[in-house]
C-alpha positions as CSV (number, residue, x, y, z in Angstrom):
1,M,50.5,83.5,40.4
2,R,50.7,85.3,37.0
3,A,49.7,81.9,35.2
4,T,46.8,81.2,37.6
5,F,45.6,85.0,36.9
6,Y,45.7,84.1,33.1
7,L,44.0,80.8,33.7
8,L,41.2,82.7,35.5
9,I,40.7,85.3,32.8
10,T,40.6,82.2,30.2
11,V,38.0,80.4,32.0
12,I,35.9,83.7,32.7
13,F,35.8,84.8,29.1
14,I,35.1,81.3,27.7
15,S,32.2,81.0,30.4
16,C,31.0,84.7,29.6
17,S,30.9,84.0,25.5
18,S,27.8,83.4,23.9
19,T,28.2,80.3,22.4
20,T,26.1,78.6,19.6
21,P,26.2,74.6,20.1
22,A,28.2,72.9,17.7
23,E,26.9,71.3,15.1
24,P,27.1,67.5,15.2
25,D,29.1,65.5,13.0
26,T,26.3,63.1,12.4
27,Y,22.7,63.1,12.8
28,T,20.5,60.3,14.1
29,E,17.6,61.7,12.8
30,I,16.4,64.9,10.9
31,P,16.2,67.9,13.5
32,W,12.8,69.0,12.2
33,V,11.6,72.9,13.5
34,S,8.6,74.5,12.9
35,I,7.9,76.9,10.2
36,S,7.4,79.8,12.8
37,E,10.9,79.2,13.9
38,V,12.7,78.9,11.1
39,E,13.0,82.9,10.2
40,S,15.0,83.2,13.5
41,L,17.1,80.5,13.3
42,V,18.2,81.8,9.4
43,K,19.3,84.9,11.1
44,K,21.5,83.6,13.6
45,N,23.1,81.0,11.3
46,P,22.1,81.4,7.6
47,K,21.1,78.0,5.9
48,K,18.5,76.7,3.2
49,I,15.2,75.6,4.2
50,L,13.5,72.3,3.1
51,V,9.9,72.1,3.6
52,D,8.3,69.0,3.7
53,V,4.7,69.7,2.5
54,Y,2.5,66.6,3.5
55,T,-1.2,65.5,4.2
56,P,-2.3,63.0,7.0
57,W,-3.9,61.0,4.3
58,C,-0.8,60.7,1.7
59,G,0.5,57.4,1.4
60,P,3.6,58.3,-0.5
61,C,4.3,61.1,2.1
62,K,4.4,58.1,5.0
63,M,6.3,56.2,2.7
64,M,8.8,59.2,2.8
65,D,8.6,59.3,6.5
66,R,9.3,55.9,6.8
67,N,11.8,55.0,3.9
68,T,13.7,58.2,2.9
69,F,13.9,60.6,6.0
70,T,15.1,57.4,7.9
71,N,18.0,57.0,5.6
72,E,21.4,57.8,7.4
73,E,22.8,59.6,4.6
74,I,19.8,61.8,4.0
75,I,19.5,62.5,7.6
76,N,23.1,63.7,7.7
77,Q,22.7,65.5,4.3
78,V,19.4,67.6,5.4
79,G,20.7,67.8,8.9
80,K,24.1,69.6,7.7
81,N,22.8,71.9,4.9
82,F,19.1,72.8,5.9
83,Y,16.9,74.0,8.5
84,A,14.1,71.0,8.0
85,V,10.4,71.8,8.7
86,K,7.4,69.7,8.0
87,F,4.3,71.3,7.2
88,N,0.6,69.9,7.4
89,A,-1.0,71.1,4.0
90,E,-4.1,70.9,5.4
91,G,-3.7,71.6,8.8
92,P,-5.6,73.7,11.1
93,D,-2.8,75.7,12.7
94,A,-2.1,79.6,11.9
95,V,1.4,80.3,11.0
96,N,3.4,83.5,11.0
97,F,5.9,83.4,8.0
98,M,7.7,86.8,6.5
99,G,5.4,89.3,8.5
100,K,2.1,87.5,7.1
101,E,-0.4,85.2,8.9
102,Y,-1.5,82.2,7.1
103,G,-4.2,79.8,7.9
104,N,-7.0,77.5,6.9
105,P,-10.2,79.2,7.1
106,D,-12.0,75.7,5.2
107,Y,-10.5,73.4,7.6
108,N,-13.0,71.0,8.9
109,P,-12.2,69.0,12.4
110,A,-14.4,66.1,11.1
111,R,-11.9,65.5,7.9
112,A,-8.7,65.6,10.2
113,K,-7.6,62.5,8.5
114,T,-8.9,62.7,5.2
115,R,-8.9,65.4,2.3
116,N,-9.5,68.7,4.1
117,G,-9.3,72.3,3.3
118,R,-5.8,73.7,1.7
119,H,-3.6,75.7,4.0
120,Q,-3.0,79.1,2.8
121,L,0.7,78.7,3.2
122,S,0.7,75.7,0.6
123,S,-0.9,78.1,-1.7
124,F,1.7,80.5,-1.0
125,F,4.3,77.7,-1.8
126,N,2.3,76.9,-5.0
127,V,2.0,73.3,-3.9
128,S,0.1,71.0,-6.6
129,G,0.7,67.5,-4.9
130,Y,1.8,65.4,-2.1
131,P,4.6,65.1,-1.0
132,C,6.2,68.0,-2.1
133,L,9.6,69.4,-0.7
134,V,10.0,73.1,-1.2
135,I,13.3,74.5,-0.8
136,L,14.0,78.2,0.2
137,D,16.9,80.1,0.6
138,E,18.4,82.2,3.3
139,N,16.0,85.1,2.0
140,M,12.9,82.8,2.5
141,R,12.7,82.7,-1.4
142,I,11.6,79.7,-3.3
143,V,14.4,78.2,-5.1
144,D,13.1,74.5,-6.1
145,K,10.3,72.1,-5.5
146,I,10.8,68.3,-5.5
147,L,7.2,66.5,-6.1
148,G,6.5,62.9,-5.1
149,Y,7.8,60.2,-3.5
150,K,11.6,59.8,-3.6
151,T,13.7,57.3,-2.5
152,P,17.1,58.2,-0.6
153,S,19.1,57.7,-3.9
154,Q,16.6,59.7,-6.0
155,L,16.5,62.5,-3.5
156,A,20.4,63.0,-2.6
157,P,21.3,64.5,-5.9
158,E,18.3,66.6,-5.7
159,L,19.5,67.9,-2.3
160,A,23.0,68.2,-3.2
161,K,22.0,71.1,-5.7
162,H,21.7,73.1,-2.7
163,G,24.2,72.0,-0.4
164,K,27.1,69.7,0.3
165,L,27.0,66.3,-1.8
166,S,26.1,63.1,0.1
167,M,27.7,59.8,0.5
168,L,24.9,58.6,-1.7
169,E,26.4,60.0,-4.7
170,K,29.8,59.0,-4.4
């Protein structure tokens, strides 16, 4: 009877406790989140943030998506050490970041797939070219920028400065 009581209490305790989903041992793809979500995620579980600032017309940005962000080691390195955000540097959407709203007042829908107005958040990040990876710390401060196309073997050591080492560096 006593063992049944303790088992019942244990089951109730486990089911009532708030649990955060466990981080997977390996990732199959980069778990991208929106810039609007990242602040609340960092409050719950502090991690650095990797913002992939891209444009729809940028060839090297597409190559990074195709060649670098599909690499198993990069996927795991990013997934385990960062909240990953994709941000269209010339997109139309207003975003809230650090208590301020940023938009793109010069956005032209007719130019959606070509050069367009620069989003105010891109200016805040001081992005000078694409692709640009902006690394933010847990307090949303810019700690690094990685400019230009990077292969997995070029990107891994850059990311490792801000997290755990990857298999590509061993």
